[in-house]
DRENMIDREN-547981 format. One line per 2 residues: number of its first residue (from 1); for each residue x, y, z of C-alpha. Coordinates in Angstrom, 2 decimals. Layout:
DRENMIDREN-547981
NUM = X Y Z; ...
This chain:
DRENMIDREN-547981
1 = -17.24 -5.87 34.20; -17.53 -7.44 30.75
3 = -16.98 -5.32 27.64; -17.96 -5.46 23.98
5 = -15.81 -3.92 21.26; -16.87 -3.47 17.64
7 = -14.16 -2.72 15.09; -14.71 -2.02 11.41
9 = -12.26 -2.36 8.54; -13.17 0.81 6.61
11 = -11.37 0.53 3.30; -13.68 1.21 0.30
13 = -11.85 0.33 -2.94; -8.53 -0.35 -1.21
15 = -9.84 -3.63 0.16; -10.13 -4.82 -3.44
17 = -7.01 -3.29 -4.98; -5.82 -6.80 -5.95
19 = -8.99 -7.81 -7.82; -11.80 -6.41 -9.95
21 = -14.05 -4.24 -7.81; -17.84 -4.56 -8.28
23 = -19.23 -1.09 -8.83; -22.49 -1.82 -6.98
25 = -20.59 -3.03 -3.94; -18.59 0.18 -3.65
27 = -21.60 2.43 -4.15; -23.48 0.59 -1.41
29 = -20.44 0.62 0.83; -20.39 4.41 1.08
31 = -24.07 4.28 2.01; -23.34 1.52 4.51
33 = -20.90 3.75 6.39; -23.78 6.16 7.01
35 = -26.28 3.40 7.82; -23.85 2.04 10.40
37 = -23.28 5.51 11.85; -27.04 5.98 12.24
39 = -27.50 2.53 13.81; -24.71 3.13 16.32
41 = -26.10 6.59 17.08; -29.57 5.18 17.73
43 = -28.25 2.78 20.39; -25.33 4.91 21.61
45 = -22.77 2.27 20.65; -19.24 3.59 19.99
47 = -17.02 1.64 17.59; -13.46 1.66 16.32
49 = -13.34 2.56 12.62; -10.00 1.36 11.27
51 = -9.63 3.58 8.20; -7.26 2.88 5.31
53 = -5.01 5.95 5.39; -5.51 7.01 1.77
55 = -9.18 7.62 2.60; -8.18 10.60 4.74
57 = -7.32 12.36 1.46; -9.59 14.52 -0.72
59 = -7.56 13.68 -3.82; -4.19 12.21 -4.71
61 = -1.91 13.21 -7.60; 1.00 11.11 -6.34
63 = 2.59 7.90 -7.59; 2.32 4.87 -5.34
65 = 5.79 3.42 -5.75; 6.01 -0.38 -5.92
67 = 2.29 -0.75 -5.37; 0.97 -4.11 -6.67
69 = -2.09 -2.38 -8.17; 0.11 0.08 -10.11
71 = 1.69 3.44 -9.40; -1.44 5.34 -10.54
73 = -3.99 2.97 -9.03; -5.90 5.73 -7.24
75 = -6.59 7.47 -10.56; -8.80 4.63 -11.79
77 = -12.57 5.03 -11.90; -14.83 2.02 -11.28
79 = -17.83 1.94 -13.61; -19.50 5.34 -13.33
81 = -17.95 5.97 -9.92; -15.28 8.63 -10.10
83 = -11.82 7.73 -8.83; -12.14 9.92 -5.75
85 = -15.33 8.10 -4.74; -13.38 4.84 -4.74
87 = -9.98 5.77 -3.31; -10.57 8.96 -1.26
89 = -13.15 9.64 1.44; -12.13 12.43 3.78
91 = -15.68 13.80 3.97; -17.03 10.33 4.70
93 = -14.53 9.82 7.52; -15.66 13.20 8.84
95 = -19.27 11.97 8.96; -18.16 9.22 11.32
97 = -15.86 11.39 13.41; -18.64 13.97 13.89
99 = -21.36 11.45 14.76; -23.41 11.82 17.93
101 = -21.55 8.84 19.40; -17.85 9.26 20.22
103 = -16.36 6.79 17.73; -12.66 6.08 17.50
105 = -10.86 6.63 14.20; -8.01 4.14 13.86
107 = -5.56 3.07 11.16; -5.65 0.26 8.59
109 = -2.46 0.77 6.58; -2.19 3.43 3.88
111 = -3.24 1.46 0.80; -4.23 -1.91 2.34
113 = -1.24 -3.89 1.09; -0.77 -6.56 3.74
115 = 2.59 -6.83 5.45; 3.33 -10.33 4.12
117 = 2.87 -9.35 0.48; 5.67 -10.43 -1.84
119 = 6.44 -6.77 -2.61; 6.44 -5.74 1.04
121 = 9.98 -4.57 1.80; 11.04 -2.88 5.03
123 = 10.86 0.49 3.24; 7.39 -0.23 1.86
125 = 6.12 -1.32 5.30; 7.44 1.84 6.92
127 = 5.73 3.95 4.23; 2.43 2.12 4.63
129 = 2.26 2.77 8.36; 3.94 6.17 8.38
131 = 1.85 7.57 5.53; -1.29 6.36 7.29
133 = -0.51 8.30 10.46; 0.60 11.40 8.55
135 = -2.50 11.50 6.35; -4.69 11.19 9.44
137 = -2.74 13.84 11.36; -3.19 16.36 8.53
139 = -6.94 16.02 9.05; -6.68 16.30 12.85
141 = -6.86 12.59 13.73; -4.40 11.16 16.25
143 = -4.45 7.40 15.67; -4.10 5.02 18.61
145 = -5.53 1.73 17.29; -4.45 -0.29 14.28
147 = -6.04 -3.13 12.33; -3.65 -5.03 10.09
149 = -4.75 -5.38 6.44; -6.02 -8.92 5.79
151 = -5.38 -9.58 9.51; -1.71 -10.36 8.85
153 = -0.18 -9.28 12.16; 3.39 -8.32 11.33
155 = 5.88 -5.47 11.97; 4.44 -4.48 15.31
157 = 7.72 -2.65 15.91; 6.64 -0.10 13.30
159 = 3.34 0.45 15.09; 5.19 1.30 18.28
161 = 7.57 3.63 16.39; 4.63 5.55 14.87
163 = 2.77 6.10 18.13; 0.09 3.43 18.00
165 = -1.02 2.02 21.34; -2.94 -1.12 20.38
167 = -3.93 -3.43 17.54; -6.51 -6.09 16.78
169 = -4.93 -9.48 17.25; -6.04 -12.69 15.60
171 = -8.49 -15.22 16.97; -5.97 -17.83 18.10
173 = -8.69 -20.41 18.72; -9.59 -20.52 15.03
175 = -6.06 -19.94 13.70; -4.72 -23.00 15.50
177 = -7.38 -25.24 13.97; -6.24 -24.77 10.37
179 = -8.43 -24.27 7.30; -10.44 -27.50 7.56
181 = -10.91 -27.07 11.29; -12.15 -23.53 10.80
183 = -14.70 -24.64 8.24; -15.96 -27.43 10.51
185 = -16.21 -24.98 13.40; -18.30 -22.61 11.26
187 = -20.73 -25.34 10.26; -21.08 -26.81 13.73
189 = -21.58 -23.39 15.29; -24.33 -22.66 12.78
191 = -26.12 -25.90 13.62; -25.89 -25.92 17.41
193 = -24.82 -22.37 18.23; -21.60 -23.54 19.85
195 = -18.90 -22.84 20.64; -19.66 -19.28 21.60
197 = -17.12 -16.71 20.36; -14.08 -16.63 22.65
199 = -14.07 -14.08 25.42; -10.61 -12.57 25.09
201 = -8.14 -11.06 27.53; -6.28 -8.09 26.00
203 = -2.66 -7.90 27.08; 0.53 -5.89 26.65
205 = 2.98 -7.40 24.16; 6.77 -7.18 24.02
207 = 6.60 -3.83 22.17; 4.44 -2.21 24.84
209 = 1.38 -2.39 22.57; -1.94 -3.76 23.75
211 = -3.18 -6.74 21.76; -6.98 -6.65 21.63
213 = -7.68 -10.05 20.02; -10.67 -10.61 17.77
215 = -13.47 -12.86 18.99; -15.55 -13.29 15.83
217 = -15.94 -11.92 12.31; -19.64 -11.13 11.96
219 = -19.74 -12.22 8.32; -17.60 -15.34 8.43
221 = -20.11 -17.40 6.41; -20.15 -17.39 2.61
223 = -23.35 -17.73 0.63; -22.85 -21.48 0.42
225 = -23.50 -21.60 4.19; -25.97 -18.75 4.54
227 = -28.53 -19.85 1.96; -29.46 -23.23 3.53
229 = -29.90 -21.69 6.98; -31.80 -18.71 5.59
231 = -34.25 -21.17 4.01; -34.91 -22.48 7.52
233 = -35.42 -18.96 8.85; -32.18 -19.08 10.84
235 = -29.20 -16.76 10.95; -25.98 -18.84 11.22
237 = -24.17 -16.12 13.17; -26.76 -14.24 15.21
239 = -27.47 -16.96 17.77; -23.77 -17.55 18.33
241 = -23.02 -13.86 18.82; -25.96 -13.36 21.18
243 = -24.65 -16.23 23.30; -21.25 -14.53 23.41
245 = -22.84 -11.23 24.48; -24.73 -13.03 27.25
247 = -21.53 -14.71 28.41; -19.36 -11.60 28.46
249 = -22.07 -9.70 30.36; -21.32 -12.04 33.28
251 = -17.50 -11.91 33.09; -14.59 -9.49 33.18
253 = -13.38 -10.28 29.67; -13.86 -8.72 26.24
255 = -16.00 -9.82 23.29; -14.44 -8.30 20.17
257 = -16.72 -8.27 17.11; -15.56 -7.07 13.71
259 = -16.81 -6.51 10.17; -16.38 -4.49 6.98
261 = -19.02 -1.95 5.94; -19.14 -3.68 2.55
263 = -20.35 -6.89 4.26; -23.86 -5.43 4.48
265 = -25.06 -6.64 1.09; -28.60 -7.88 1.79
267 = -31.56 -6.96 4.04; -30.72 -10.07 6.10
269 = -27.23 -8.73 6.75; -28.65 -5.43 7.99
271 = -31.11 -7.31 10.21; -28.26 -9.35 11.67
273 = -26.29 -6.32 12.69; -29.33 -4.47 13.99
275 = -30.28 -7.48 16.12; -26.75 -7.71 17.52
277 = -26.66 -4.03 18.46; -30.11 -4.27 20.05
279 = -29.03 -7.28 22.09; -25.93 -5.43 23.27
281 = -28.13 -2.54 24.34; -30.56 -4.81 26.22
283 = -27.78 -6.60 28.10; -26.11 -3.28 28.89
285 = -29.33 -2.18 30.59; -29.71 -5.42 32.56
287 = -26.07 -5.92 33.62; -22.73 -4.17 34.06
289 = -21.85 -4.77 30.39; -19.96 -1.89 28.82
291 = -19.31 -1.00 25.17; -15.88 0.46 24.47
293 = -13.44 1.19 21.66; -10.11 -0.53 21.13
295 = -8.22 2.45 22.55; -10.53 2.53 25.56
297 = -9.74 -1.11 26.24; -6.02 -0.41 25.78
299 = -6.17 2.44 28.29; -7.76 0.12 30.86
301 = -5.11 -2.55 30.28; -2.23 -0.09 30.55
303 = -3.73 1.45 33.67; -4.04 -1.98 35.28
305 = -0.47 -2.81 34.24; 0.87 0.35 35.89
307 = -1.02 -0.35 39.11; 0.50 -3.79 39.57
309 = 3.10 -3.99 42.35; 6.64 -4.02 41.01
311 = 8.26 -7.44 41.21; 10.64 -7.76 44.11
313 = 14.24 -7.73 43.01; 16.09 -10.96 43.55
315 = 19.15 -10.73 45.80
C-alpha cells in the first residue's frame, strides 16, 4: 500500500530571523495557514505541521540568549504588524489542531536557528529542542515528529532524548548531486517531467528514530524558472508530482511532499497545491493509496520492526 505524506514548515517570522522580513509576505502567511487548513479539510487530507516552538506562545517577555537575531528579537514589529503577529501564534496553531481533519502538530526548533549555525553550541542546541517541546506541552501538544530548520539534519541524539519518534530526512538523491546537479535536475524535470520524485523507504536509524525522507519540495523553482514555463501555460512542478503520486499508488513506498505556508504567493501557487491535493484524492479513490502523517508512518515502521523475527544468535 503506497502512502503520501505532506509536511509543512510552519514558522511565520522565525523563518526569516536572519534577514529583512517582507511585511506582505507575513500577513499573507497567516492567511495561508487557514487556506491550507480549509483545502485539507475539503479533501480530508491530514498533514504534519512542523511548528516553530515559539509560535506556541501567546507572548514572550524573555531574552533569547545568544540568538543571532538579538536577545529581544521577538519584540520587533514588522511594518504595521505587531510583534505578536510575527513571532507568536498560539491561536493560529489551535486553528490547525482543531480542524475537521486530524492533523499532526510537530516540532521545528524553538526559534528556527539551524543546528549548524556558527553560534550553535551544545547548550544552545539543547535549548532549541527542549524549549520547543516544553512550549508545545504547555499548550497540550505532545510532539512526535521533527523537521530540522533549514533541513540541516544534526543532533538527532537530542531528538531521542526529548521524546521525538521521527524526523524528516533529506532527499539523498538531490543532495548527492551537488548544487549544479540539483539545478540541472530541476530544469530537466520541468521540461520532460522526469525523473519523478523518489519514492522513499522510511527506516529506523541508530538512535531508534524513524527517518521519513523528503521526496520533493513543492516550491523548489525560483521565479527565474517559473516565469518561462508559466508563459507556456505549464507548471514546472505539477506534472512531476502527479507522476510521483501515480507511481506511489502502485507501490508500497512513501511519497513525502513538503512546503512552507509562505510559499503560496500567487494564484498559480494556490492552483498548484489544489491540483496536487485533488490528484491525491482521485488516486486514493481508485487505488489503495493512503494519506498519512509523519508520526503515522513512523508507527507503521516501528510496528513492522517489532514484528520481524529476532536474529538467531551465533554460537
